[in-house]
MOPAC internal coordinates of N, CA, C and O (Angstrom, degrees):
PM7 1SCF
backbone

  N    0.0000 0     0.00 0     0.00 0    0    0    0
  C    1.4407 1     0.00 0     0.00 0    1    0    0
  C    1.5289 1   109.27 1     0.00 0    2    1    0
  O    1.2310 1   120.14 1   -45.09 1    3    2    1
  N    1.3100 1   117.33 1   134.91 1    3    2    1
  C    1.4603 1   121.88 1   179.13 1    5    3    2
  C    1.5288 1   110.21 1   -78.97 1    6    5    3
  O    1.2310 1   120.80 1   -28.11 1    7    6    5
  N    1.3090 1   116.08 1   151.89 1    7    6    5
  C    1.4596 1   119.75 1   178.54 1    9    7    6
  C    1.5328 1   110.24 1   -77.22 1   10    9    7
  O    1.2310 1   121.02 1   -17.57 1   11   10    9
  N    1.3086 1   115.66 1   162.43 1   11   10    9
  C    1.4601 1   124.49 1  -178.39 1   13   11   10
  C    1.5320 1   109.21 1   -77.82 1   14   13   11
  O    1.2310 1   120.44 1   -74.48 1   15   14   13
  N    1.3243 1   116.77 1   105.52 1   15   14   13
  C    1.4656 1   120.40 1  -176.80 1   17   15   14
  C    1.5273 1   111.89 1   -67.94 1   18   17   15
  O    1.2310 1   119.92 1   150.23 1   19   18   17
  N    1.3337 1   117.75 1   -29.77 1   19   18   17
  C    1.4690 1   119.72 1   176.47 1   21   19   18
  C    1.5285 1   110.50 1   -66.02 1   22   21   19
  O    1.2310 1   120.31 1   137.76 1   23   22   21
  N    1.3271 1   117.01 1   -42.24 1   23   22   21
  C    1.4611 1   120.26 1   177.10 1   25   23   22
  C    1.5274 1   109.79 1   -64.75 1   26   25   23
  O    1.2310 1   120.06 1   140.00 1   27   26   25
  N    1.3173 1   117.48 1   -40.00 1   27   26   25
  C    1.4704 1   120.79 1   177.60 1   29   27   26
  C    1.5337 1   110.48 1   -60.45 1   30   29   27
  O    1.2310 1   120.13 1   138.79 1   31   30   29
  N    1.3233 1   117.35 1   -41.21 1   31   30   29
  C    1.4633 1   120.37 1   177.96 1   33   31   30
  C    1.5232 1   111.51 1   -64.40 1   34   33   31
  O    1.2310 1   120.43 1   140.74 1   35   34   33
  N    1.3252 1   116.78 1   -39.26 1   35   34   33
  C    1.4691 1   120.62 1   177.94 1   37   35   34
  C    1.5255 1   111.03 1   -64.09 1   38   37   35
  O    1.2310 1   120.54 1   137.72 1   39   38   37
  N    1.3349 1   116.56 1   -42.28 1   39   38   37
  C    1.4689 1   120.35 1   177.29 1   41   39   38
  C    1.5255 1   109.35 1   -64.32 1   42   41   39
  O    1.2310 1   120.69 1   134.94 1   43   42   41
  N    1.3069 1   116.28 1   -45.06 1   43   42   41
  C    1.4658 1   121.79 1  -179.36 1   45   43   42
  C    1.5373 1   111.03 1   -55.72 1   46   45   43
  O    1.2310 1   120.36 1   137.41 1   47   46   45
  N    1.3151 1   116.92 1   -42.59 1   47   46   45
  C    1.4696 1   120.97 1   178.46 1   49   47   46
  C    1.5259 1   111.06 1   -61.76 1   50   49   47
  O    1.2310 1   120.41 1   137.88 1   51   50   49
  N    1.3251 1   116.83 1   -42.12 1   51   50   49
  C    1.4626 1   120.85 1  -177.07 1   53   51   50
  C    1.5234 1   112.84 1   -72.72 1   54   53   51
  O    1.2310 1   120.26 1   150.96 1   55   54   53
  N    1.2920 1   117.11 1   -29.04 1   55   54   53
  C    1.4594 1   121.84 1  -172.72 1   57   55   54
  C    1.5378 1   111.84 1   -98.09 1   58   57   55
  O    1.2310 1   120.68 1   174.01 1   59   58   57
  N    1.3296 1   116.30 1    -5.99 1   59   58   57
  C    1.4678 1   121.64 1  -173.39 1   61   59   58
  C    1.5249 1   113.98 1   -55.30 1   62   61   59
  O    1.2310 1   119.51 1   144.69 1   63   62   61
  N    1.3095 1   118.54 1   -35.31 1   63   62   61
  C    1.4601 1   120.80 1  -176.91 1   65   63   62
  C    1.5175 1   114.81 1   -82.89 1   66   65   63
  O    1.2310 1   119.88 1   175.03 1   67   66   65
  N    1.3088 1   117.84 1    -4.97 1   67   66   65
  C    1.4663 1   121.42 1  -177.80 1   69   67   66
  C    1.5287 1   110.83 1   -78.11 1   70   69   67
  O    1.2310 1   120.96 1   -34.16 1   71   70   69
  N    1.3141 1   115.77 1   145.84 1   71   70   69
  C    1.4644 1   121.30 1   177.41 1   73   71   70
  C    1.5325 1   109.75 1   -83.78 1   74   73   71
  O    1.2310 1   121.09 1   -33.06 1   75   74   73
  N    1.3284 1   115.51 1   146.94 1   75   74   73
  C    1.4560 1   121.18 1   173.20 1   77   75   74
  C    1.5197 1   114.45 1    73.58 1   78   77   75
  O    1.2310 1   119.77 1  -159.56 1   79   78   77
  N    1.3344 1   118.04 1    20.44 1   79   78   77
  C    1.4630 1   121.29 1  -177.41 1   81   79   78
  C    1.5242 1   110.40 1   -89.38 1   82   81   79
  O    1.2310 1   121.41 1   -42.33 1   83   82   81
  N    1.3143 1   114.90 1   137.67 1   83   82   81
  C    1.4577 1   122.33 1   176.70 1   85   83   82
  C    1.5224 1   107.68 1  -139.24 1   86   85   83
  O    1.2310 1   120.73 1   -24.15 1   87   86   85
  N    1.3078 1   116.20 1   155.85 1   87   86   85
  C    1.4695 1   121.91 1   176.56 1   89   87   86
  C    1.5101 1   108.39 1  -113.99 1   90   89   87
  O    1.2310 1   121.37 1   -35.94 1   91   90   89
  N    1.3317 1   114.98 1   144.06 1   91   90   89
  C    1.4582 1   119.16 1  -179.40 1   93   91   90
  C    1.5307 1   109.54 1  -152.24 1   94   93   91
  O    1.2310 1   120.22 1   -50.18 1   95   94   93
  N    1.3279 1   117.19 1   129.82 1   95   94   93
  C    1.4713 1   118.04 1   174.25 1   97   95   94
  C    1.5301 1   109.63 1   -64.79 1   98   97   95
  O    1.2310 1   120.71 1   -52.62 1   99   98   97
  N    1.3270 1   116.24 1   127.38 1   99   98   97
  C    1.4622 1   121.78 1   179.94 1  101   99   98
  C    1.5190 1   109.29 1  -151.48 1  102  101   99
  O    1.2310 1   119.98 1   -35.09 1  103  102  101
  N    1.3071 1   117.64 1   144.91 1  103  102  101
  C    1.4577 1   123.65 1   172.59 1  105  103  102
  C    1.5300 1   112.52 1    53.95 1  106  105  103
  O    1.2310 1   119.96 1  -147.63 1  107  106  105
  N    1.3209 1   117.69 1    32.37 1  107  106  105
  C    1.4580 1   120.95 1  -179.75 1  109  107  106
  C    1.5182 1   113.13 1    75.48 1  110  109  107
  O    1.2310 1   120.51 1  -167.92 1  111  110  109
  N    1.3201 1   116.64 1    12.08 1  111  110  109
  C    1.4640 1   121.29 1  -179.53 1  113  111  110
  C    1.5121 1   109.84 1  -135.02 1  114  113  111
  O    1.2310 1   120.67 1    19.52 1  115  114  113
  N    1.3218 1   116.33 1  -160.48 1  115  114  113
  C    1.4571 1   122.24 1   178.17 1  117  115  114
  C    1.5161 1   108.49 1  -124.25 1  118  117  115
  O    1.2310 1   121.13 1   -65.81 1  119  118  117
  N    1.3340 1   115.45 1   114.19 1  119  118  117
  C    1.4598 1   121.59 1  -178.53 1  121  119  118
  C    1.5213 1   110.15 1   -92.41 1  122  121  119
  O    1.2310 1   121.25 1   -35.98 1  123  122  121
  N    1.3221 1   115.21 1   144.02 1  123  122  121
  C    1.4564 1   122.61 1   174.28 1  125  123  122
  C    1.5165 1   106.21 1  -111.80 1  126  125  123
  O    1.2310 1   121.16 1   -63.08 1  127  126  125
  N    1.3323 1   115.39 1   116.92 1  127  126  125
  C    1.4523 1   121.76 1  -176.07 1  129  127  126
  C    1.5205 1   110.62 1  -105.31 1  130  129  127
  O    1.2310 1   120.73 1   -35.09 1  131  130  129
  N    1.3188 1   116.20 1   144.91 1  131  130  129
  C    1.4554 1   123.27 1   174.74 1  133  131  130
  C    1.5163 1   106.59 1  -117.25 1  134  133  131
  O    1.2310 1   120.62 1   -65.21 1  135  134  133
  N    1.3195 1   116.41 1   114.79 1  135  134  133
  C    1.4707 1   121.91 1  -176.89 1  137  135  134
  C    1.5263 1   111.37 1    51.70 1  138  137  135
  O    1.2310 1   120.90 1  -142.35 1  139  138  137
  N    1.3285 1   115.89 1    37.65 1  139  138  137
  C    1.4616 1   121.53 1   176.11 1  141  139  138
  C    1.5181 1   115.32 1    88.20 1  142  141  139
  O    1.2310 1   119.98 1   175.94 1  143  142  141
  N    1.3339 1   117.64 1    -4.06 1  143  142  141
  C    1.4641 1   121.68 1   179.38 1  145  143  142
  C    1.5220 1   109.93 1  -105.06 1  146  145  143
  O    1.2310 1   120.59 1   -50.56 1  147  146  145
  N    1.3226 1   116.48 1   129.44 1  147  146  145
  C    1.4511 1   120.00 1  -179.78 1  149  147  146
  C    1.5228 1   109.63 1   -64.31 1  150  149  147
  O    1.2310 1   121.18 1   -47.76 1  151  150  149
  N    1.3430 1   115.35 1   132.24 1  151  150  149
  C    1.4638 1   121.03 1   179.32 1  153  151  150
  C    1.5227 1   110.60 1  -107.68 1  154  153  151
  O    1.2310 1   120.52 1   128.73 1  155  154  153
  N    1.3236 1   116.62 1   -51.27 1  155  154  153
  C    1.4568 1   123.27 1   176.25 1  157  155  154
  C    1.5157 1   107.53 1  -141.88 1  158  157  155
  O    1.2310 1   121.30 1   -21.57 1  159  158  157
  N    1.3201 1   115.12 1   158.43 1  159  158  157
  C    1.4600 1   120.23 1   178.22 1  161  159  158
  C    1.5193 1   108.46 1  -143.22 1  162  161  159
  O    1.2310 1   121.10 1   -54.21 1  163  162  161
  N    1.3308 1   115.51 1   125.79 1  163  162  161
  C    1.4607 1   120.21 1   172.86 1  165  163  162
  C    1.5203 1   105.14 1   -75.07 1  166  165  163
  O    1.2310 1   121.21 1   -66.01 1  167  166  165
  N    1.3167 1   115.29 1   113.99 1  167  166  165
  C    1.4544 1   121.17 1  -169.76 1  169  167  166
  C    1.5219 1   113.07 1   -80.76 1  170  169  167
  O    1.2310 1   120.86 1   -37.00 1  171  170  169
  N    1.3074 1   115.95 1   143.00 1  171  170  169
  C    1.4481 1   122.06 1   172.81 1  173  171  170
  C    1.5135 1   111.95 1   -68.93 1  174  173  171
  O    1.2310 1   120.01 1   168.12 1  175  174  173
  N    1.3266 1   117.58 1   -11.88 1  175  174  173
  C    1.4697 1   123.06 1   177.40 1  177  175  174
  C    1.5200 1   111.32 1   -99.02 1  178  177  175
  O    1.2310 1   120.74 1  -173.21 1  179  178  177
  N    1.3288 1   116.18 1     6.79 1  179  178  177
  C    1.4575 1   121.47 1  -179.35 1  181  179  178
  C    1.5066 1   111.90 1    97.44 1  182  181  179
  O    1.2310 1   120.90 1   -32.49 1  183  182  181
  N    1.3101 1   115.89 1   147.51 1  183  182  181
  C    1.4526 1   121.22 1   177.78 1  185  183  182
  C    1.5169 1   113.23 1    76.07 1  186  185  183
  O    1.2310 1   121.80 1    22.17 1  187  186  185
  N    1.3165 1   114.16 1  -157.83 1  187  186  185
  C    1.4542 1   121.96 1  -171.93 1  189  187  186
  C    1.5222 1   110.14 1  -130.63 1  190  189  187
  O    1.2310 1   120.66 1   -42.65 1  191  190  189
  N    1.3199 1   116.34 1   137.35 1  191  190  189
  C    1.4623 1   121.97 1   169.25 1  193  191  190
  C    1.5319 1   105.54 1   -97.01 1  194  193  191
  O    1.2310 1   120.47 1   -47.77 1  195  194  193
  N    1.3269 1   116.71 1   132.23 1  195  194  193
  C    1.4593 1   121.15 1  -173.36 1  197  195  194
  C    1.5194 1   110.28 1  -128.74 1  198  197  195
  O    1.2310 1   120.90 1   -49.46 1  199  198  197
  N    1.3374 1   115.89 1   130.54 1  199  198  197
  C    1.4688 1   121.23 1   173.49 1  201  199  198
  C    1.5210 1   107.75 1   -77.45 1  202  201  199
  O    1.2310 1   120.48 1   -49.75 1  203  202  201
  N    1.3103 1   116.69 1   130.25 1  203  202  201
  C    1.4666 1   122.34 1  -179.01 1  205  203  202
  C    1.5254 1   108.91 1  -133.67 1  206  205  203
  O    1.2310 1   120.04 1   -17.87 1  207  206  205
  N    1.3209 1   117.53 1   162.13 1  207  206  205
  C    1.4599 1   118.35 1   174.79 1  209  207  206
  C    1.5313 1   109.19 1   -59.08 1  210  209  207
  O    1.2310 1   119.71 1   -51.75 1  211  210  209
  N    1.3274 1   118.15 1   128.25 1  211  210  209
  C    1.4656 1   120.44 1  -177.50 1  213  211  210
  C    1.5239 1   113.77 1   -52.38 1  214  213  211
  O    1.2310 1   120.37 1   143.10 1  215  214  213
  N    1.3284 1   116.90 1   -36.90 1  215  214  213
  C    1.4601 1   120.13 1  -177.98 1  217  215  214
  C    1.5360 1   112.42 1   -72.03 1  218  217  215
  O    1.2310 1   119.78 1   168.06 1  219  218  217
  N    1.3328 1   118.03 1   -11.94 1  219  218  217
  C    1.4672 1   121.83 1   178.94 1  221  219  218
  C    1.5266 1   112.74 1  -100.40 1  222  221  219
  O    1.2310 1   120.11 1   175.31 1  223  222  221
  N    1.3227 1   117.39 1    -4.69 1  223  222  221
  C    1.4627 1   120.89 1  -174.36 1  225  223  222
  C    1.5219 1   112.06 1   -54.07 1  226  225  223
  O    1.2310 1   119.67 1   127.70 1  227  226  225
  N    1.3099 1   118.23 1   -52.30 1  227  226  225
  C    1.4688 1   121.49 1  -175.95 1  229  227  226
  C    1.5238 1   111.65 1   -62.52 1  230  229  227
  O    1.2310 1   120.06 1   138.68 1  231  230  229
  N    1.3131 1   117.49 1   -41.32 1  231  230  229
  C    1.4691 1   121.04 1   179.40 1  233  231  230
  C    1.5255 1   110.66 1   -63.39 1  234  233  231
  O    1.2310 1   120.24 1   137.98 1  235  234  233
  N    1.3197 1   117.15 1   -42.02 1  235  234  233
  C    1.4673 1   121.01 1  -178.75 1  237  235  234
  C    1.5261 1   111.83 1   -66.73 1  238  237  235
  O    1.2310 1   120.41 1   152.26 1  239  238  237
  N    1.3195 1   116.81 1   -27.74 1  239  238  237
  C    1.4648 1   120.06 1   179.37 1  241  239  238
  C    1.5295 1   112.25 1   -67.38 1  242  241  239
  O    1.2310 1   120.19 1   164.98 1  243  242  241
  N    1.3278 1   117.25 1   -15.02 1  243  242  241
  C    1.4652 1   120.63 1   176.73 1  245  243  242
  C    1.5285 1   112.38 1   -79.53 1  246  245  243
  O    1.2310 1   119.94 1   168.39 1  247  246  245
  N    1.3340 1   117.73 1   -11.61 1  247  246  245
  C    1.4603 1   121.31 1  -179.27 1  249  247  246
  C    1.5211 1   111.01 1   -77.81 1  250  249  247
  O    1.2310 1   121.28 1   -27.53 1  251  250  249
  N    1.3313 1   115.15 1   152.47 1  251  250  249
  C    1.4612 1   120.44 1   176.34 1  253  251  250
  C    1.5263 1   110.46 1   -60.77 1  254  253  251
  O    1.2310 1   120.74 1   -37.18 1  255  254  253
  N    1.3090 1   116.20 1   142.82 1  255  254  253
  C    1.4686 1   124.49 1   173.84 1  257  255  254
  C    1.5303 1   113.71 1    70.57 1  258  257  255
  O    1.2310 1   119.76 1  -167.65 1  259  258  257
  N    1.3251 1   118.07 1    12.35 1  259  258  257
  C    1.4600 1   122.01 1  -179.43 1  261  259  258
  C    1.5240 1   108.77 1  -114.12 1  262  261  259
  O    1.2310 1   121.20 1   -44.46 1  263  262  261
  N    1.3147 1   115.31 1   135.54 1  263  262  261
  C    1.4640 1   120.21 1   178.03 1  265  263  262
  C    1.5226 1   109.02 1  -138.79 1  266  265  263
  O    1.2310 1   120.60 1   -15.86 1  267  266  265
  N    1.3144 1   116.46 1   164.14 1  267  266  265
  C    1.4667 1   118.68 1  -179.44 1  269  267  266
  C    1.5286 1   111.12 1   -66.84 1  270  269  267
  O    1.2310 1   121.18 1   -28.32 1  271  270  269
  N    1.2896 1   115.35 1   151.68 1  271  270  269
  C    1.4580 1   120.45 1   171.84 1  273  271  270
  C    1.5211 1   106.40 1   -91.30 1  274  273  271
  O    1.2310 1   121.02 1   -56.21 1  275  274  273
  N    1.3073 1   115.65 1   123.79 1  275  274  273
  C    1.4610 1   121.74 1  -178.67 1  277  275  274
  C    1.5218 1   108.62 1  -109.80 1  278  277  275
  O    1.2310 1   120.81 1   -56.13 1  279  278  277
  N    1.3169 1   116.07 1   123.87 1  279  278  277
  C    1.4660 1   122.57 1   176.28 1  281  279  278
  C    1.5232 1   106.96 1  -127.23 1  282  281  279
  O    1.2310 1   120.71 1   -49.98 1  283  282  281
  N    1.3112 1   116.24 1   130.02 1  283  282  281
  C    1.4652 1   121.99 1   179.66 1  285  283  282
  C    1.5294 1   111.34 1    53.60 1  286  285  283
  O    1.2310 1   120.97 1  -143.79 1  287  286  285
  N    1.3470 1   115.74 1    36.21 1  287  286  285
  C    1.4517 1   120.48 1   176.56 1  289  287  286
  C    1.5146 1   115.46 1    80.44 1  290  289  287
  O    1.2310 1   120.16 1  -176.00 1  291  290  289
  N    1.3409 1   117.30 1     4.00 1  291  290  289
  C    1.4700 1   120.36 1  -178.15 1  293  291  290
  C    1.5218 1   110.78 1  -125.47 1  294  293  291
  O    1.2310 1   121.22 1   -34.55 1  295  294  293
  N    1.3212 1   115.27 1   145.45 1  295  294  293
  C    1.4646 1   120.27 1   175.81 1  297  295  294
  C    1.5218 1   109.55 1   -68.46 1  298  297  295
  O    1.2310 1   120.72 1   -44.23 1  299  298  297
  N    1.3161 1   116.22 1   135.77 1  299  298  297
  C    1.4554 1   122.08 1  -178.88 1  301  299  298
  C    1.5231 1   109.59 1  -102.88 1  302  301  299
  O    1.2310 1   120.82 1   -71.45 1  303  302  301
  N    1.3344 1   116.04 1   108.55 1  303  302  301
  C    1.4736 1   119.65 1   175.91 1  305  303  302
  C    1.5197 1   108.06 1   -65.55 1  306  305  303
  O    1.2310 1   121.02 1   -36.53 1  307  306  305
  N    1.3277 1   115.66 1   143.47 1  307  306  305
  C    1.4521 1   120.17 1  -179.62 1  309  307  306
  C    1.5215 1   112.96 1    90.58 1  310  309  307
  O    1.2310 1   120.73 1  -175.99 1  311  310  309
  N    1.3239 1   116.20 1     4.01 1  311  310  309
  C    1.4715 1   121.72 1   177.32 1  313  311  310
  C    1.5129 1   109.43 1  -142.65 1  314  313  311
  O    1.2310 1   120.71 1   -36.54 1  315  314  313
  N    1.3304 1   116.24 1   143.46 1  315  314  313
  C    1.4617 1   121.95 1   172.06 1  317  315  314
  C    1.5197 1   108.62 1  -136.16 1  318  317  315
  O    1.2310 1   121.41 1   -19.62 1  319  318  317
  N    1.3187 1   114.91 1   160.38 1  319  318  317
  C    1.4637 1   122.27 1   172.18 1  321  319  318
  C    1.5251 1   107.65 1  -107.51 1  322  321  319
  O    1.2310 1   121.08 1   -44.94 1  323  322  321
  N    1.3220 1   115.55 1   135.06 1  323  322  321
  C    1.4598 1   121.51 1   176.72 1  325  323  322
  C    1.5192 1   107.01 1  -117.18 1  326  325  323
  O    1.2310 1   120.63 1   -56.45 1  327  326  325
  N    1.3332 1   116.40 1   123.55 1  327  326  325
  C    1.4616 1   120.01 1  -178.23 1  329  327  326
  C    1.5257 1   110.45 1   -72.03 1  330  329  327
  O    1.2310 1   121.08 1   -17.49 1  331  330  329
  N    1.3096 1   115.55 1   162.51 1  331  330  329
  C    1.4640 1   122.07 1  -179.98 1  333  331  330
  C    1.5245 1   110.69 1   -56.15 1  334  333  331
  O    1.2310 1   120.11 1   144.83 1  335  334  333
  N    1.3283 1   117.40 1   -35.17 1  335  334  333
  C    1.4680 1   120.76 1   179.77 1  337  335  334
  C    1.5289 1   112.19 1   -61.43 1  338  337  335
  O    1.2310 1   120.05 1   153.56 1  339  338  337
  N    1.3053 1   117.50 1   -26.44 1  339  338  337
  C    1.4579 1   121.59 1   178.83 1  341  339  338
  C    1.5133 1   113.60 1   -89.71 1  342  341  339
  O    1.2310 1   120.79 1  -173.14 1  343  342  341
  N    1.3446 1   116.10 1     6.86 1  343  342  341
  C    1.4664 1   121.98 1  -177.62 1  345  343  342
  C    1.5297 1   111.04 1  -127.52 1  346  345  343
  O    1.2310 1   120.79 1  -158.59 1  347  346  345
  N    1.3225 1   116.10 1    21.41 1  347  346  345
  C    1.4642 1   121.53 1  -170.41 1  349  347  346
  C    1.5260 1   113.89 1   -64.03 1  350  349  347
  O    1.2310 1   120.10 1   144.78 1  351  350  349
  N    1.3251 1   117.42 1   -35.22 1  351  350  349
  C    1.4684 1   117.98 1  -179.43 1  353  351  350
  C    1.5271 1   110.00 1  -119.74 1  354  353  351
  O    1.2310 1   121.32 1   -11.58 1  355  354  353
  N    1.3171 1   115.08 1   168.42 1  355  354  353
  C    1.4718 1   120.98 1  -175.42 1  357  355  354
  C    1.5200 1   111.57 1   -61.40 1  358  357  355
  O    1.2310 1   120.12 1   140.25 1  359  358  357
  N    1.3327 1   117.37 1   -39.75 1  359  358  357
  C    1.4640 1   120.22 1  -178.81 1  361  359  358
  C    1.5227 1   110.92 1   -60.80 1  362  361  359
  O    1.2310 1   120.38 1   135.35 1  363  362  361
  N    1.3420 1   116.88 1   -44.65 1  363  362  361
  C    1.4649 1   120.49 1   179.36 1  365  363  362
  C    1.5260 1   110.73 1   -62.74 1  366  365  363
  O    1.2310 1   120.52 1   131.31 1  367  366  365
  N    1.3160 1   116.60 1   -48.69 1  367  366  365
  C    1.4641 1   120.38 1  -178.66 1  369  367  366
  C    1.5224 1   110.50 1   -63.22 1  370  369  367
  O    1.2310 1   120.41 1   137.03 1  371  370  369
  N    1.3234 1   116.82 1   -42.97 1  371  370  369
  C    1.4662 1   120.73 1  -178.70 1  373  371  370
  C    1.5251 1   111.58 1   -60.83 1  374  373  371
  O    1.2310 1   120.38 1   141.40 1  375  374  373
  N    1.3175 1   116.87 1   -38.60 1  375  374  373
  C    1.4661 1   120.96 1   178.42 1  377  375  374
  C    1.5239 1   110.64 1   -58.97 1  378  377  375
  O    1.2310 1   120.22 1   133.12 1  379  378  377
  N    1.3285 1   117.18 1   -46.88 1  379  378  377
  C    1.4611 1   120.74 1  -178.32 1  381  379  378
  C    1.5178 1   111.89 1   -72.15 1  382  381  379
  O    1.2310 1   119.84 1   139.40 1  383  382  381
  N    1.3211 1   117.90 1   -40.60 1  383  382  381
  C    1.4708 1   120.21 1   179.08 1  385  383  382
  C    1.5223 1   109.60 1   -63.38 1  386  385  383
  O    1.2310 1   120.24 1   135.08 1  387  386  385
  N    1.3235 1   117.15 1   -44.92 1  387  386  385
  C    1.4666 1   120.88 1   179.26 1  389  387  386
  C    1.5299 1   110.26 1   -59.69 1  390  389  387
  O    1.2310 1   120.81 1   136.81 1  391  390  389
  N    1.3364 1   116.06 1   -43.19 1  391  390  389
  C    1.4724 1   120.36 1  -179.85 1  393  391  390
  C    1.5331 1   110.27 1   -60.17 1  394  393  391
  O    1.2310 1   120.15 1   134.16 1  395  394  393
  N    1.3275 1   117.31 1   -45.84 1  395  394  393
  C    1.4587 1   121.40 1  -179.89 1  397  395  394
  C    1.5199 1   113.04 1   -65.43 1  398  397  395
  O    1.2310 1   120.66 1   137.25 1  399  398  397
  N    1.3370 1   116.35 1   -42.75 1  399  398  397
  C    1.4611 1   120.94 1  -179.78 1  401  399  398
  C    1.5263 1   110.50 1   -65.81 1  402  401  399
  O    1.2310 1   120.52 1   136.81 1  403  402  401
  N    1.3205 1   116.61 1   -43.19 1  403  402  401
  C    1.4701 1   119.94 1   179.37 1  405  403  402
  C    1.5228 1   110.97 1   -62.65 1  406  405  403
  O    1.2310 1   120.18 1   136.45 1  407  406  405
  N    1.3212 1   117.25 1   -43.55 1  407  406  405
  C    1.4583 1   119.77 1  -179.32 1  409  407  406
  C    1.5349 1   110.64 1   -66.13 1  410  409  407
  O    1.2310 1   120.05 1   136.01 1  411  410  409
  N    1.3260 1   117.51 1   -43.99 1  411  410  409
  C    1.4704 1   119.93 1   178.14 1  413  411  410
  C    1.5133 1   110.78 1   -61.65 1  414  413  411
  O    1.2310 1   120.47 1   146.84 1  415  414  413
  N    1.3333 1   116.70 1   -33.16 1  415  414  413
  C    1.4612 1   121.30 1   179.60 1  417  415  414
  C    1.5172 1   113.85 1   -68.73 1  418  417  415
  O    1.2310 1   119.79 1   165.27 1  419  418  417
  N    1.3216 1   118.01 1   -14.73 1  419  418  417
  C    1.4648 1   120.61 1   178.42 1  421  419  418
  C    1.5228 1   111.84 1   -84.30 1  422  421  419
  O    1.2310 1   120.61 1   170.97 1  423  422  421
  N    1.3200 1   116.44 1    -9.03 1  423  422  421
  C    1.4719 1   121.13 1  -175.91 1  425  423  422
  C    1.5243 1   110.90 1   -94.02 1  426  425  423
  O    1.2310 1   120.00 1   -26.56 1  427  426  425
  N    1.3276 1   117.60 1   153.44 1  427  426  425
  C    1.4691 1   119.93 1   177.05 1  429  427  426
  C    1.5302 1   109.82 1   -63.83 1  430  429  427
  O    1.2310 1   120.70 1   -38.52 1  431  430  429
  N    1.3275 1   116.26 1   141.48 1  431  430  429
  C    1.4658 1   120.65 1   177.71 1  433  431  430
  C    1.5198 1   110.09 1   -62.48 1  434  433  431
  O    1.2310 1   121.08 1   -34.48 1  435  434  433
  N    1.3105 1   115.55 1   145.52 1  435  434  433
  C    1.4644 1   121.05 1   177.86 1  437  435  434
  C    1.5134 1   109.75 1  -100.20 1  438  437  435
  O    1.2310 1   120.10 1   180.00 1  439  438  437

């Protein structure tokens, strides 16, 4: 399944002013990297994958439209999936993009 190019454009607009940002096709979607670390990814399965502080993962899963990110059959701490319904307006999308960019910014550059 191809990723949502309209959602990718919306993310691109929000992330344009950030330093060290790059885009890279990954996991059937389009990843936005900050200094080489993935921050958010427009998923080929719909919605957005977002890097979050690992210690906040469980709390964030209680929010509407948020579900665990499953890789190789296991939940990945430090990542969540946000469905398209949770990204309907700019404020919602900006909240998640900012969260992903901030978390990626705490990691050493690659």
